[in-house]
C-alpha positions as CSV (number, residue, x, y, z in Angstrom):
1,X,-73.3,29.6,34.0
2,X,-74.1,30.1,37.6
3,X,-73.9,27.2,40.0
4,X,-76.6,27.2,42.7
5,X,-75.8,25.3,45.8
6,X,-79.3,24.7,47.2
7,X,-80.0,22.6,50.2
8,X,-76.3,22.2,50.9
9,X,-74.7,23.0,54.2
10,X,-72.6,26.2,54.2
11,X,-69.4,24.3,55.0
12,X,-69.8,21.9,52.0
13,X,-70.6,24.8,49.7
14,X,-67.4,26.5,50.8
15,X,-65.4,23.4,50.2
16,X,-66.7,22.8,46.7
17,X,-65.9,26.4,45.8
18,X,-62.3,25.9,47.0
19,X,-61.9,22.7,45.0
20,X,-63.1,24.5,41.9
21,X,-60.7,27.3,42.4
22,X,-57.8,24.9,42.9
23,X,-58.7,22.9,39.8
24,X,-59.0,26.0,37.8
25,X,-55.6,27.2,39.0
26,X,-54.1,23.8,38.2
27,X,-55.5,23.9,34.7
28,X,-54.1,27.4,34.2
29,X,-50.7,26.2,35.5
30,X,-50.8,23.1,33.3
31,X,-51.6,25.2,30.3
32,X,-48.8,27.5,31.1
33,X,-46.4,24.6,31.6
34,X,-47.4,23.0,28.3
35,X,-47.0,26.3,26.6
36,X,-43.6,26.8,28.1
37,X,-42.5,23.4,27.2
38,X,-43.7,23.8,23.7
39,X,-42.0,27.1,23.4
40,X,-38.8,25.7,24.9
41,X,-38.9,22.8,22.5
42,X,-39.5,25.2,19.6
43,X,-36.5,27.3,20.7
44,X,-34.2,24.2,21.1
45,X,-35.3,22.7,17.9
46,X,-34.9,25.8,15.8
47,X,-31.1,25.5,15.5
48,X,-30.8,21.7,15.5
49,X,-28.9,20.1,12.7
50,X,-31.0,18.5,10.0
51,X,-30.9,14.7,10.4
52,X,-31.6,14.3,6.7
53,X,-27.9,14.8,6.0
54,X,-27.4,11.4,7.7
55,X,-28.7,9.8,4.5
56,X,-25.5,10.9,2.8
57,X,-23.3,10.8,5.8
58,X,-19.9,9.2,5.5
59,X,-17.6,9.3,8.5
60,X,-13.9,10.1,8.2
61,X,-12.2,6.9,7.2
62,X,-8.7,5.5,6.7
63,X,-6.8,5.8,3.4
64,X,-5.2,2.5,2.9
65,X,-2.1,1.5,0.9
66,X,-1.8,-1.9,-0.7
67,X,1.3,-3.7,-2.1
68,X,1.3,-5.4,-5.4
69,X,-0.5,-8.5,-3.9
70,X,-3.2,-6.5,-2.3
71,X,-1.7,-6.6,1.2
72,X,-2.0,-3.5,3.4
73,X,1.3,-1.8,3.9
74,X,0.3,1.5,5.4
75,X,-2.6,3.9,6.2
76,X,-3.3,7.6,6.7
77,X,-6.0,8.8,9.0
78,X,-7.1,11.4,11.5
79,X,-9.5,8.8,12.9
80,X,-8.6,5.2,12.6
81,X,-11.9,3.8,11.3
82,X,-12.9,1.0,9.0
83,X,-16.5,1.5,7.8
84,X,-18.5,-1.7,8.0
85,X,-22.1,-2.8,7.2
86,X,-24.7,-4.1,9.7
87,X,-24.0,-7.7,8.6
88,X,-20.3,-7.3,9.3
89,X,-21.1,-7.1,13.0
90,X,-21.8,-10.5,14.5
91,X,-24.8,-11.2,16.7
92,X,-22.7,-11.6,19.8
93,X,-21.4,-8.1,19.5
94,X,-24.8,-6.6,18.8
95,X,-26.3,-8.4,21.8
96,X,-23.4,-7.4,24.0
97,X,-23.7,-3.7,23.1
98,X,-27.5,-3.6,23.5
99,X,-27.3,-5.4,26.9
100,X,-24.9,-3.0,28.4
101,X,-25.8,0.3,26.7
102,X,-29.5,0.2,25.7
103,X,-31.6,-2.9,26.6
104,X,-34.8,-1.5,25.0
105,X,-33.1,-0.3,21.8
106,X,-35.4,-2.3,19.5
107,X,-38.6,-1.1,21.4
108,X,-38.1,2.6,22.1
109,X,-38.5,5.5,19.7
110,X,-35.2,7.2,20.4
111,X,-35.5,8.1,24.1
112,X,-36.2,6.1,27.3
113,X,-38.2,8.3,29.6
114,X,-37.8,6.1,32.7
115,X,-34.0,5.8,32.2
116,X,-33.6,9.6,31.8
117,X,-35.8,10.2,34.8
118,X,-33.8,7.8,36.9
119,X,-30.5,9.3,35.8
120,X,-31.8,12.8,36.5
121,X,-32.9,11.8,40.0
122,X,-29.5,10.3,40.7
123,X,-27.7,13.3,39.4
124,X,-29.8,15.7,41.3
125,X,-29.4,13.6,44.4
126,X,-25.6,13.6,44.0
127,X,-25.4,17.3,43.0
128,X,-23.8,16.4,39.7
129,X,-24.5,17.6,36.1
130,X,-27.1,15.7,34.1
131,X,-25.6,12.6,32.6
132,X,-26.5,9.0,31.9
133,X,-29.7,7.6,30.6
134,X,-28.9,8.1,27.0
135,X,-30.1,5.5,24.4
136,X,-27.8,4.4,21.6
137,X,-29.7,6.8,19.3
138,X,-29.1,9.7,21.7
139,X,-25.4,8.8,21.9
140,X,-25.3,8.7,18.2
141,X,-26.9,12.2,18.0
142,X,-24.4,13.5,20.5
143,X,-21.4,12.1,18.7
144,X,-22.5,13.3,15.3
145,X,-24.0,16.7,16.0
146,X,-23.5,18.0,19.6
147,X,-20.7,19.0,21.9
148,X,-19.6,16.6,24.7
149,X,-20.6,19.0,27.5
150,X,-23.0,17.7,30.1
151,X,-25.9,20.0,30.5
152,X,-29.7,20.1,30.6
153,X,-29.7,22.1,27.4
154,X,-27.6,19.5,25.5
155,X,-29.7,16.7,26.9
156,X,-32.9,18.1,25.5
157,X,-31.2,18.7,22.1
158,X,-29.9,15.1,22.2
159,X,-33.4,13.7,22.9
160,X,-35.0,15.8,20.1
161,X,-32.4,14.7,17.6
162,X,-32.8,11.1,18.7
163,X,-36.5,11.2,18.0
164,X,-35.9,12.7,14.5
165,X,-33.3,10.0,13.8
166,X,-35.7,7.2,14.8
167,X,-38.4,8.6,12.5
168,X,-36.2,8.6,9.5
169,X,-34.0,5.5,9.9
170,X,-34.4,1.8,10.7
171,X,-32.9,0.3,13.8
172,X,-30.3,-1.5,11.7
173,X,-29.3,1.7,10.1
174,X,-29.0,3.5,13.5
175,X,-27.0,0.6,14.9
176,X,-24.6,0.6,11.9
177,X,-24.1,4.4,12.2
178,X,-23.4,4.1,15.9
179,X,-21.0,1.1,15.5
180,X,-19.0,2.9,12.9
181,X,-18.9,6.3,14.7
182,X,-18.1,5.5,18.4
183,X,-14.7,6.2,19.9
184,X,-13.0,3.1,21.4
185,X,-9.7,4.3,22.6
186,X,-6.1,4.6,21.2
187,X,-7.3,6.6,18.1
188,X,-9.7,3.9,17.1
189,X,-13.2,4.6,15.9
190,X,-15.9,2.0,15.3
191,X,-16.0,-1.7,16.2
192,X,-14.5,-3.0,13.0
193,X,-11.4,-0.9,13.4
194,X,-11.3,-1.8,17.1
195,X,-11.5,-5.5,16.4
196,X,-8.6,-5.2,13.9
197,X,-6.5,-3.1,16.3
198,X,-7.0,-5.0,19.5
199,X,-7.3,-8.5,18.1
200,X,-5.9,-8.4,14.6
201,X,-9.0,-9.8,13.0
202,X,-12.3,-8.6,11.6
203,X,-15.3,-8.2,13.9
204,X,-17.1,-11.2,12.3
205,X,-14.5,-13.4,14.1
206,X,-14.9,-12.0,17.6
207,X,-15.5,-14.4,20.5
208,X,-18.0,-13.7,23.3
209,X,-15.2,-12.5,25.6
210,X,-13.7,-10.3,22.9
211,X,-17.0,-8.8,21.9
212,X,-17.8,-8.0,25.6
213,X,-14.4,-6.3,26.0
214,X,-15.0,-4.0,23.1
215,X,-18.6,-3.2,23.9
216,X,-17.5,-2.2,27.4
217,X,-15.3,0.6,26.0
218,X,-17.8,3.3,24.9
219,X,-18.6,4.3,28.5
220,X,-15.0,5.4,29.1
221,X,-12.4,4.3,26.5
222,X,-9.4,5.7,28.4
223,X,-10.6,4.4,31.8
224,X,-11.2,0.9,30.6
225,X,-8.3,0.6,28.1
226,X,-7.2,-3.1,28.0
227,X,-3.7,-1.9,27.2
228,X,-3.3,0.7,29.9
229,X,-5.7,-0.6,32.5
230,X,-6.2,-4.3,32.0
231,X,-7.6,-4.9,35.5
232,X,-10.4,-2.3,34.9
233,X,-11.0,-3.6,31.4
234,X,-11.5,-7.2,32.8
235,X,-14.1,-6.0,35.4
236,X,-16.0,-4.0,32.8
237,X,-15.9,-7.0,30.3
238,X,-17.3,-9.3,33.0
239,X,-20.0,-6.7,33.8
240,X,-21.1,-6.9,30.1
241,X,-21.1,-10.7,30.2
242,X,-23.3,-10.6,33.3
243,X,-25.7,-8.2,31.6
244,X,-26.0,-10.5,28.7
245,X,-26.8,-13.4,31.0
246,X,-29.5,-11.4,32.7
247,X,-31.0,-10.6,29.3
248,X,-31.0,-14.2,28.3
249,X,-28.6,-13.6,25.4
250,X,-26.1,-16.3,26.6
251,X,-26.3,-19.3,28.9
252,X,-24.8,-19.6,32.4
253,X,-22.1,-21.9,31.1
254,X,-21.1,-19.4,28.4
255,X,-20.9,-16.7,31.0
256,X,-18.8,-18.7,33.4
257,X,-16.4,-19.8,30.6
258,X,-16.0,-16.3,29.2
259,X,-15.6,-14.6,32.6
260,X,-12.8,-17.1,33.4
261,X,-10.7,-16.2,30.4
262,X,-7.9,-13.6,30.8
263,X,-7.7,-10.7,28.4
264,X,-5.7,-11.8,25.4
265,X,-4.8,-9.0,23.0
266,X,-3.1,-9.4,19.7
267,X,-2.4,-5.8,18.9
268,X,-2.2,-5.0,15.2
269,X,1.2,-3.7,14.3
270,X,1.4,-0.4,12.5
271,X,1.4,-1.5,8.8
272,X,3.4,1.6,7.9
273,X,6.3,0.4,10.1
274,X,7.3,-2.1,7.4
275,X,8.2,0.4,4.8
276,X,8.0,3.8,6.5
277,X,10.2,5.7,3.9
278,X,8.2,4.3,1.0
279,X,4.9,5.2,2.7
280,X,6.2,8.7,3.4
281,X,7.1,9.2,-0.3
282,X,3.6,8.1,-1.2
283,X,2.0,10.5,1.4
284,X,3.9,13.4,0.0
285,X,2.7,12.7,-3.5
286,X,-0.9,12.1,-2.5
287,X,-1.1,15.3,-0.4
288,X,0.4,17.3,-3.2
289,X,-2.2,16.0,-5.7
290,X,-5.3,15.5,-3.6
291,X,-4.8,17.6,-0.5
292,X,-4.4,16.7,3.1
293,X,-8.1,16.4,4.0
294,X,-8.8,13.9,1.2
295,X,-5.7,11.8,2.1
296,X,-6.4,11.7,5.8
297,X,-10.2,11.6,5.9
298,X,-11.3,10.5,2.4
299,X,-10.8,6.8,2.6
300,X,-8.7,6.5,-0.6
301,X,-7.5,3.1,-1.8
302,X,-3.9,3.4,-3.0
303,X,-2.4,0.5,-4.9
304,X,1.4,0.7,-4.8
305,X,4.3,-1.2,-6.4
306,X,5.9,-2.4,-3.2
307,X,6.3,-6.1,-2.4
308,X,6.0,-6.8,1.3
309,X,8.1,-9.9,1.2
310,X,11.0,-8.1,-0.6
311,X,10.6,-5.2,1.8
312,X,11.1,-7.5,4.8
313,X,14.1,-9.0,3.2
314,X,15.5,-5.5,2.5
315,X,15.0,-4.4,6.1
316,X,16.7,-7.5,7.4
317,X,19.6,-7.4,5.0
318,X,20.4,-3.8,5.6
319,X,20.3,-4.1,9.4
320,X,22.3,-7.3,9.5
321,X,24.9,-5.7,7.2
322,X,25.2,-2.6,9.4
323,X,25.7,-4.8,12.5
324,X,28.3,-6.9,10.7
325,X,30.1,-3.6,9.9
326,X,29.8,-2.5,13.6
327,X,31.3,-5.8,14.8
328,X,34.3,-5.5,12.5
329,X,35.2,-2.2,14.1
330,X,34.9,-3.3,17.8
331,X,33.0,-2.0,20.8
332,X,33.0,1.8,21.0
333,X,30.7,2.4,24.0
334,X,29.5,6.0,24.4
335,X,26.1,4.8,25.5
336,X,23.3,7.1,26.5
337,X,22.3,6.7,30.2
338,X,18.8,7.8,31.1
339,X,19.5,8.2,34.8
340,X,21.8,11.2,34.1
341,X,18.8,13.1,32.7
342,X,16.7,12.4,35.8
343,X,14.5,9.7,34.2
344,X,13.7,6.7,36.3
345,X,14.1,3.1,35.1
346,X,10.5,2.5,35.7
347,X,9.3,5.6,33.8
348,X,11.5,5.3,30.7
349,X,10.0,4.7,27.3
350,X,11.9,4.5,24.0
351,X,10.5,5.3,20.6
352,X,11.3,1.8,19.4
353,X,8.9,0.4,21.9
354,X,5.9,1.8,20.1
355,X,6.2,-1.0,17.6
356,X,5.6,-4.6,18.3
357,X,9.0,-6.4,18.4
358,X,9.8,-9.3,16.0
359,X,12.3,-12.1,16.1
360,X,15.3,-11.1,14.0
361,X,14.5,-7.4,14.6
362,X,16.6,-4.8,16.3
363,X,15.6,-2.6,19.2
364,X,17.0,-0.2,21.8
365,X,16.8,-1.8,25.2
366,X,17.2,-0.4,28.7
367,X,19.7,-1.9,31.1
368,X,18.0,-2.3,34.5
369,X,20.7,-4.3,36.4
370,X,24.2,-5.6,35.9
371,X,25.9,-8.5,37.5
372,X,29.2,-10.4,36.8
373,X,28.6,-12.1,33.4
374,X,25.1,-10.9,32.8
375,X,22.8,-7.8,32.5
376,X,19.1,-7.5,32.8
377,X,17.3,-5.6,30.0
378,X,13.8,-4.5,29.2
379,X,12.1,-3.2,26.0
380,X,8.5,-2.9,25.2
381,X,6.7,-5.3,27.5
382,X,9.6,-7.8,27.4
383,X,12.5,-8.5,29.7
384,X,15.8,-10.2,28.7
385,X,18.9,-11.5,30.4
386,X,22.0,-10.6,28.4
387,X,24.7,-13.1,28.9
388,X,28.5,-12.9,28.3
389,X,28.2,-15.2,25.4
390,X,25.8,-12.8,23.7
391,X,28.5,-10.1,23.7
392,X,31.7,-12.1,22.9
393,X,32.5,-9.9,19.9
394,X,33.0,-6.9,22.2
395,X,36.0,-8.6,23.9
396,X,34.9,-7.0,27.1
397,X,33.2,-8.2,30.2
398,X,29.6,-7.0,30.5
399,X,30.0,-5.5,33.9
400,X,32.9,-3.4,32.5
401,X,30.9,-1.8,29.6
402,X,27.3,-1.7,30.9
403,X,25.6,-0.1,33.9
404,X,22.0,0.5,34.9
405,X,20.3,3.2,32.9
406,X,22.3,2.5,29.7
407,X,20.5,2.3,26.4
408,X,21.9,-0.6,24.3
409,X,21.2,-1.8,20.8
410,X,20.2,-5.5,20.6
411,X,19.1,-8.1,18.1
412,X,16.0,-10.1,19.2
413,X,16.7,-13.9,18.8
414,X,13.6,-15.2,20.6
415,X,10.3,-13.9,22.1
416,X,8.4,-15.9,24.7
417,X,4.7,-15.7,25.5
418,X,5.7,-15.2,29.1
419,X,7.3,-11.8,28.3
420,X,10.8,-13.2,28.3
421,X,13.1,-12.6,25.4
422,X,16.6,-13.6,24.2
423,X,18.8,-11.0,22.6
424,X,22.4,-10.5,21.5
425,X,24.3,-7.3,22.1
426,X,24.9,-5.1,19.0
427,X,26.0,-1.5,18.4
428,X,24.7,1.6,16.8
429,X,27.6,3.9,16.3
430,X,25.7,6.1,13.8
431,X,26.6,4.2,10.6
432,X,23.7,4.5,8.1
433,X,22.6,2.7,5.0
434,X,20.0,2.6,2.3
435,X,18.6,0.0,-0.2
436,X,16.3,0.3,-3.1
437,X,15.1,-2.4,-5.5
438,X,13.4,-1.6,-8.9
439,X,11.7,-3.9,-11.4
440,X,13.5,-3.5,-14.7
441,X,10.5,-4.0,-16.9
442,X,8.0,-1.8,-15.2
443,X,10.0,0.7,-13.1
444,X,8.1,-0.6,-10.0
445,X,9.8,0.1,-6.7
446,X,9.7,-3.2,-5.0
447,X,11.6,-2.3,-1.8
448,X,13.0,0.8,-0.2
449,X,14.9,1.3,3.0
450,X,16.0,4.9,3.8
451,X,18.0,4.4,7.0
452,X,18.6,2.3,10.1
453,X,15.6,3.6,12.1
454,X,12.8,5.7,10.8
455,X,11.6,6.6,14.3
456,X,14.9,8.2,15.1
457,X,15.5,9.8,11.7
458,X,12.9,10.5,9.0
459,X,15.6,11.4,6.4
460,X,15.4,9.1,3.4
461,X,18.9,8.2,2.4
462,X,17.6,6.3,-0.7
463,X,16.0,9.3,-2.3
464,X,17.3,12.4,-0.6
465,X,21.0,11.9,0.2
466,X,23.3,13.2,-2.5
467,X,26.6,11.2,-2.1
468,X,29.7,10.8,-4.1
469,X,29.2,7.7,-6.1
470,X,32.9,6.6,-6.4
471,X,33.7,3.9,-9.0
472,X,30.0,3.1,-9.6
473,X,30.2,6.1,-11.9
474,X,32.7,4.3,-14.2
475,X,30.0,2.5,-16.3
476,X,28.9,5.8,-17.8
477,X,32.5,6.4,-19.0
478,X,32.7,2.9,-20.6
479,X,29.2,3.3,-22.0
480,X,30.2,6.5,-23.8
481,X,33.3,4.7,-25.2
482,X,31.4,1.6,-26.4
483,X,28.6,3.8,-27.8
484,X,31.3,5.6,-29.9
485,X,32.9,2.5,-31.3
486,X,35.1,1.0,-28.7
487,X,35.0,-2.8,-28.0
488,X,35.3,-4.7,-24.8
489,X,38.5,-6.5,-25.9
490,X,40.2,-3.3,-27.1
491,X,43.3,-2.6,-25.0
492,X,44.4,0.3,-22.9
493,X,47.6,0.9,-20.9
494,X,47.3,0.9,-17.1
495,X,50.4,2.8,-16.3
496,X,51.5,6.0,-14.4
497,X,50.4,9.2,-16.1
498,X,50.2,12.9,-15.4
499,X,47.3,14.9,-16.8
500,X,48.0,18.6,-17.4
501,X,44.9,20.6,-16.3
502,X,44.0,24.2,-15.8
503,X,44.7,23.9,-12.1
504,X,48.0,22.2,-12.5
505,X,49.3,18.6,-12.9
506,X,47.0,15.8,-11.9
507,X,48.7,12.5,-11.0
508,X,46.1,9.8,-10.3
509,X,46.7,6.4,-8.9
510,X,44.9,3.1,-8.6
511,X,43.2,1.7,-5.5
512,X,46.1,-0.8,-4.9
513,X,48.8,1.6,-6.0
514,X,49.8,-1.0,-8.7
515,X,49.7,-0.9,-12.5
516,X,48.8,-3.8,-14.8
517,X,50.2,-2.5,-18.1
518,X,48.2,-3.3,-21.2
519,X,44.8,-4.7,-20.4
520,X,41.4,-4.9,-22.1
521,X,38.6,-2.5,-21.4
522,X,36.6,-5.5,-20.0
523,X,39.2,-6.2,-17.4
524,X,39.8,-2.5,-16.7
525,X,36.1,-2.1,-15.7
526,X,35.9,-5.5,-13.9
527,X,39.0,-4.6,-11.7
528,X,37.9,-1.0,-11.4
529,X,41.3,0.4,-12.5
530,X,41.4,4.2,-12.2
531,X,44.0,5.0,-14.9
532,X,42.1,3.4,-17.8
533,X,38.9,5.1,-16.8
534,X,40.6,8.5,-16.7
535,X,42.3,8.0,-20.0
536,X,39.0,7.0,-21.7
537,X,37.2,10.1,-20.2
538,X,40.1,12.3,-21.3
539,X,39.9,10.9,-24.8
540,X,36.1,11.2,-25.0
541,X,35.9,14.6,-23.3
542,X,34.6,14.8,-19.7
543,X,31.6,16.8,-20.9
544,X,30.6,13.9,-23.1
545,X,30.8,11.5,-20.2
546,X,28.7,13.9,-18.1
547,X,26.1,14.1,-20.8
548,X,25.8,10.4,-20.8
549,X,25.4,10.4,-17.0
550,X,22.5,12.9,-17.3
551,X,21.0,10.8,-20.0
552,X,20.9,7.9,-17.6
553,X,18.9,10.0,-15.1
554,X,21.5,11.7,-12.8
555,X,20.1,15.1,-12.1
556,X,22.7,16.9,-10.0
557,X,25.0,19.5,-11.5
558,X,28.3,17.7,-12.3
559,X,31.3,19.9,-12.7
560,X,33.4,19.1,-15.9
561,X,36.5,18.0,-14.1
562,X,38.4,14.9,-15.1
563,X,38.3,13.3,-11.6
564,X,34.5,13.0,-12.1
565,X,35.3,9.9,-14.2
566,X,36.3,8.2,-10.9
567,X,33.1,9.2,-9.1
568,X,33.7,12.7,-7.8
569,X,30.1,13.4,-8.7
570,X,27.0,13.2,-6.4
571,X,23.8,11.3,-7.0
572,X,21.1,9.6,-4.9
573,X,20.9,5.9,-4.6
574,X,17.5,6.2,-6.3
575,X,19.1,7.7,-9.4
576,X,21.9,5.2,-9.5
577,X,19.6,2.2,-9.2
578,X,17.3,3.5,-11.9
579,X,20.2,4.3,-14.2
580,X,21.7,0.8,-13.9
581,X,18.4,-0.8,-14.8
582,X,19.0,0.6,-18.3
583,X,21.7,-2.1,-19.0
584,X,19.6,-5.3,-18.6
585,X,16.7,-3.5,-20.3
586,X,18.3,-3.2,-23.7
587,X,19.0,0.5,-23.2
588,X,15.5,1.6,-22.1
589,X,15.0,3.4,-18.9
590,X,11.6,3.0,-17.2
591,X,10.9,5.9,-14.9
592,X,10.6,4.5,-11.3
593,X,7.1,4.6,-9.8
594,X,5.5,4.1,-6.5
595,X,1.8,3.9,-7.4
596,X,-0.2,1.9,-9.9
597,X,-3.7,3.1,-9.1
598,X,-5.7,5.4,-6.8
599,X,-9.4,4.9,-6.1
600,X,-11.8,6.9,-4.0
601,X,-14.1,5.8,-1.2
602,X,-16.7,4.6,-3.6
603,X,-14.2,2.7,-5.7
604,X,-14.0,5.2,-8.6
605,X,-10.5,5.2,-10.2
606,X,-8.9,8.6,-9.7
607,X,-5.7,7.8,-11.5
608,X,-3.8,4.9,-13.1
609,X,0.0,5.1,-13.5
610,X,1.5,3.4,-16.5
611,X,5.2,2.9,-17.1
612,X,7.0,5.8,-18.7
613,X,9.7,4.6,-21.1
614,X,12.7,6.4,-22.5
615,X,15.4,5.3,-24.8
616,X,18.9,6.0,-23.3
617,X,21.4,4.0,-25.3
618,X,21.2,1.5,-28.2
619,X,20.4,-2.1,-27.5
620,X,23.8,-3.0,-28.8
621,X,25.6,-0.8,-26.3
622,X,23.4,-1.9,-23.5
623,X,24.1,-5.6,-24.2
624,X,27.9,-5.1,-24.4
625,X,27.8,-3.1,-21.1
626,X,25.7,-5.8,-19.5
627,X,28.3,-8.4,-20.4
628,X,31.1,-6.2,-19.1
629,X,29.3,-5.6,-15.8
630,X,28.6,-9.3,-15.6
631,X,32.4,-9.7,-15.7
632,X,32.6,-7.5,-12.6
633,X,30.7,-10.3,-10.7
634,X,32.5,-13.2,-12.3
635,X,36.1,-12.0,-12.1
636,X,36.2,-8.5,-10.8
637,X,35.6,-6.5,-7.6
638,X,32.2,-8.2,-7.0
639,X,33.6,-11.7,-7.3
640,X,32.0,-12.6,-3.9
641,X,28.7,-12.7,-5.7
642,X,29.9,-15.2,-8.3
643,X,28.8,-18.1,-6.1
644,X,25.2,-17.0,-6.6
645,X,23.9,-19.2,-9.5
646,X,22.1,-16.4,-11.3
647,X,23.0,-14.1,-14.2
648,X,24.1,-11.0,-12.3
649,X,26.0,-7.8,-13.1
650,X,26.9,-4.6,-11.3
651,X,29.6,-2.3,-10.0
652,X,31.2,-1.5,-6.7
653,X,31.9,2.1,-5.6
654,X,34.2,3.5,-3.0
655,X,35.0,7.1,-2.3
656,X,38.1,8.8,-0.9
657,X,39.0,7.8,2.6
658,X,36.3,5.1,2.5
659,X,33.5,7.7,3.2
660,X,30.9,6.0,1.0
661,X,30.5,2.3,0.0
662,X,28.3,1.4,-2.9
663,X,27.1,-1.6,-4.8
664,X,24.6,-1.2,-7.6
665,X,23.7,-4.5,-9.4
666,X,21.1,-6.2,-11.4
667,X,19.6,-9.5,-12.6
668,X,17.6,-9.7,-15.9
669,X,14.5,-8.8,-13.8
670,X,15.5,-6.5,-10.9
671,X,18.0,-3.8,-10.1
672,X,19.1,-3.2,-6.5
673,X,21.3,-0.5,-5.1
674,X,23.0,-0.4,-1.7
675,X,24.8,2.5,0.0
676,X,26.6,2.5,3.4
677,X,28.1,5.6,5.1
678,X,27.7,8.2,7.9
679,X,25.4,11.2,7.5
680,X,28.3,13.5,8.4
681,X,30.5,12.1,5.7
682,X,33.2,10.6,7.8
683,X,35.3,7.6,7.1
684,X,33.8,4.1,7.5
685,X,37.3,2.8,8.3
686,X,40.2,1.3,6.5
687,X,39.3,-1.2,3.7
688,X,35.6,-0.6,4.0
689,X,35.1,-0.6,0.3
690,X,31.9,-1.2,-1.7
691,X,32.8,-4.8,-2.0
692,X,33.2,-5.3,1.7
693,X,30.5,-3.1,3.2
694,X,27.7,-2.9,0.6
695,X,28.0,-6.0,-1.6
696,X,27.2,-8.5,1.2
697,X,23.9,-6.6,1.9
698,X,23.1,-6.7,-1.8
699,X,23.8,-10.4,-2.0
700,X,21.6,-11.2,1.1
701,X,18.7,-9.3,-0.4
702,X,19.1,-10.7,-4.0
703,X,19.1,-14.3,-2.7
704,X,15.6,-13.7,-1.4
705,X,14.4,-11.6,-4.3
706,X,15.5,-14.3,-6.9
707,X,14.7,-17.5,-4.8
708,X,12.2,-19.8,-6.5
709,X,11.8,-17.6,-9.6
710,X,12.9,-17.9,-13.2
711,X,16.2,-15.9,-13.1
712,X,16.0,-15.1,-16.8
713,X,19.0,-14.5,-19.0
714,X,20.9,-11.5,-20.3
715,X,20.6,-10.8,-24.0
716,X,23.9,-11.8,-25.6
717,X,26.1,-9.0,-27.0
718,X,26.6,-8.8,-30.8
719,X,29.3,-10.8,-32.4
720,X,32.4,-8.8,-33.4
721,X,34.5,-9.7,-36.5
722,X,37.6,-11.6,-35.5
723,X,40.7,-9.5,-35.6
724,X,44.3,-10.7,-35.2
725,X,45.3,-7.7,-33.1
726,X,42.9,-6.0,-30.7
727,X,42.4,-2.3,-31.3
728,X,44.4,0.0,-29.0
729,X,42.4,2.9,-27.6
730,X,45.1,4.3,-25.4
731,X,46.3,7.8,-26.4
732,X,48.8,8.6,-23.7
733,X,50.5,11.4,-25.6
734,X,47.3,13.2,-26.6
735,X,46.6,16.6,-25.1
736,X,43.7,16.8,-22.6
737,X,40.4,17.1,-24.4
738,X,39.0,19.5,-21.7
739,X,41.1,22.4,-20.6
740,X,39.2,22.7,-17.3
741,X,39.8,19.1,-16.2
742,X,42.2,18.5,-13.4
């Protein structure tokens, strides 16, 4: 169509033609721009993830371990996360998050054009990369699908994904996904896990100040960490509170009160620190069966046999017993000094300090200053003044044995809210110990301690350390004799004897280098006499005795030499405790177990573990042996335990040169084993027998384990026909039954 400009001045005609050409050019440019944008969006959207997968999305979550009463004792996770529902997040937390991160969350459709434009302007003006302006939905898209790099390309993808998410999911679903996914510092993901970690309570119980603190973290969890940077965290928290006030979510009075509060954290202790050796055993089993990914990301629910109360008692009993041993042998010194390695006092951190300290616990502390009669210490976030009275047992003046930079071992006697602590000086010379407690009826492992400090040594001395068992082996000798017809009141001669062996004469002796003459088998076992045990083993044949030991569950290869009867055989504490549980269980051995049930994330049961039972000896033999081992407590080497008003039995064990000290004992319900020694198999010191070093620890634990419970009774042994003269089982003139014995 031709436009005819009639009756118009030439200048106006020219102007109108120019405007037309400009408009045409703008339309062409706009069309090209729209086409370019459409093409660009098509290109960017081609490789975008499909948001449909969010319908079945389940974030990596914690595998949790529970004790027999349903209490959490440990966890495995790559990301510390507890998945929660929308209703688990209180209104105060939802309001705080939306006020500080995305005020228009419930109105927009995934993106906020004005926020993005404002952020872009600020970034262009400052010369920085495009950042800021993201809605909660965009942040969710970035966290789930995209890289953290800051670029125009990523921002477009973020916006496109956010729009798709908003089209397919409700605001509640989006909020829940975000609240479970976001990183909040110190390995914690999601607000539920963060609430438990920082405040030791579920998110539902958060106060306004606490909710504001947590919702201030997504912007920069490291920068605003309330642990590492409390001053920054406080300012950020108050900014969140002010934002809520501006949005009308809280009153001015609430804002003033919350801003005036200091940051008060109650960090959740690592549940795995209570029974680290037990948790590690469970981890190895689970990873072997289900794989590492499932264990650390799959959110399994693992129900174990452990009892948290008994585990605490086991920890305390063993550590107290080790320190009692250390004090008996005096101050040795040889302290590590951090200054010699170039570390400063202010910059030093010990592995012990990663765990929250407890009253009654033990910790390595740093000496920061020494004065006449006192020393200043620090550990974790606490400081303590060590006084001369706290180190009387050393028989030294503090200024003579301590200097700044020394690492000392202390027991915590008090912890104040002001960061002040009271401690007593102890010693860690390297002596180690282990304890394990097993339920007789079910085989359930109720407590396990594998060493003095798991952080310093992961080696589990309860399950992995093969040690000579000493006289705690003798019950297998007497069991074999009873099983083959001997009676507890039969007599044997405790007198000097020489055994002719393939390697030459073997002349044994008793612990006290004395001989009692004719005694009963019951007394011989109770007093742990060596000569009677050797004579019985010689008569039965050492191979027969070893066969009985294997029947009880000892797995190591035991050489067929006569001294094995006195404990020259190696076993783990785990094996010994399990073996001794046969006696009060009428000859039945229940295979020890750690786990009762494993369920997956959805609650489906993956496995259930039921007790595995095996007959070892007859009920008759078991009851007779139980009565004989009860005599060990009443009148024998474990007489120190006779004051405990419970039916108890057991056996002490001591190896040559006091290298290993054992006590394995039982009640009708529970069997507990204790071992003390050094890893390098050196002497514990003169007279450090099983009765002196191990038995007190066993007693301290069993007092807690049996308190307030029905102790039960041992089944009585069978009646024997009366006989005017006890049968004599001694055969001193007989030739050795085993040629290889020595």
